[in-house]
Structure formats: C-alpha cells, structure tokens
C-alpha positions as CSV (number, residue, x, y, z in Angstrom):
1,M,124.8,104.4,107.9
2,I,123.6,107.7,107.9
3,S,123.3,109.8,111.4
4,Y,121.6,112.5,112.2
5,R,124.1,113.5,115.2
6,P,124.8,116.5,113.5
7,F,121.5,117.9,113.4
8,F,120.6,117.8,117.0
9,E,124.3,119.3,117.3
10,T,122.6,122.2,114.9
11,L,119.8,123.1,117.3
12,Y,121.6,123.1,119.8
13,R,124.1,125.2,118.8
14,K,121.4,127.6,116.8
15,G,119.1,127.3,120.1
16,I,116.8,126.2,118.4
17,T,113.8,123.6,119.6
18,E,111.9,120.6,118.3
19,Y,108.8,123.0,118.5
20,H,109.8,125.8,116.7
21,L,110.5,123.4,114.4
22,I,107.1,122.2,113.6
23,Y,105.5,125.4,114.7
24,K,107.3,128.9,113.5
25,F,109.2,126.7,110.6
26,G,106.0,123.8,110.0
27,F,108.0,120.7,110.0
28,S,105.4,117.8,110.6
29,A,105.8,116.4,113.8
30,N,106.5,113.0,112.0
31,T,109.5,114.6,110.3
32,I,111.2,115.1,113.6
33,H,109.7,112.0,114.6
34,R,112.2,109.7,111.2
35,I,114.9,111.8,112.6
36,K,115.0,110.8,115.9
37,K,114.6,107.2,114.6
38,G,118.1,107.1,112.2
39,Q,114.8,106.9,109.3
40,P,115.6,108.0,105.6
41,M,114.2,111.6,104.8
42,T,113.5,113.1,101.3
43,T,116.2,115.5,99.4
44,K,113.8,117.9,99.5
45,T,113.0,117.8,104.0
46,L,116.7,117.5,103.9
47,D,116.6,121.4,101.5
48,A,113.9,122.6,103.7
49,L,116.0,122.0,106.8
50,C,119.1,123.6,105.2
51,A,117.1,126.7,104.9
52,A,115.2,127.0,107.4
53,L,118.2,126.3,110.3
54,D,120.5,128.6,108.0
55,C,123.3,125.5,107.0
56,E,124.8,123.0,105.0
57,V,123.3,119.2,104.7
58,S,126.9,118.3,106.8
59,D,125.8,120.0,109.5
60,I,122.3,117.5,109.3
61,L,123.9,114.4,108.6
62,R,126.4,112.5,107.7
63,Y,127.5,109.0,106.9
64,E,129.4,107.0,109.1
65,K,130.6,103.4,108.5
66,D,129.1,99.9,109.5
67,E,131.6,98.1,112.0
C-alpha cells in the first residue's frame, strides 16, 4: 500500500501549509484531498510536488506492505 505520510511530514518540516500548495504553487484542492484520502496520483503530480517542495519522491510517499 502506498502511504503519503512522508508528504505531511515534509510539509511540516518545511513549514508549508496546504493553503500555500493551493494558492502559491497552484495545486488543486482536489489533489490535496486525494492525497489526504490515500488515493492515487499521477507521476506528473508527483514530479510537480517534488519540484515545489524541493524534495525527493521518498519525501512524498513510501510503500508499506499490507499485513
């Protein structure tokens, strides 16, 4: 299962709010909503998040084995 927990940890560490992602970086509220719900995102969105947050893919998501 893909976990977006690192995404929220990265936002906190960098002091960036979801509001900033939407209004400063131009991400849609739907994109943030999908991440919160653990829904899939495109690699294009992942690339844009990495560029905006100046981070690696592993700072956005990680794979966790289902138990």
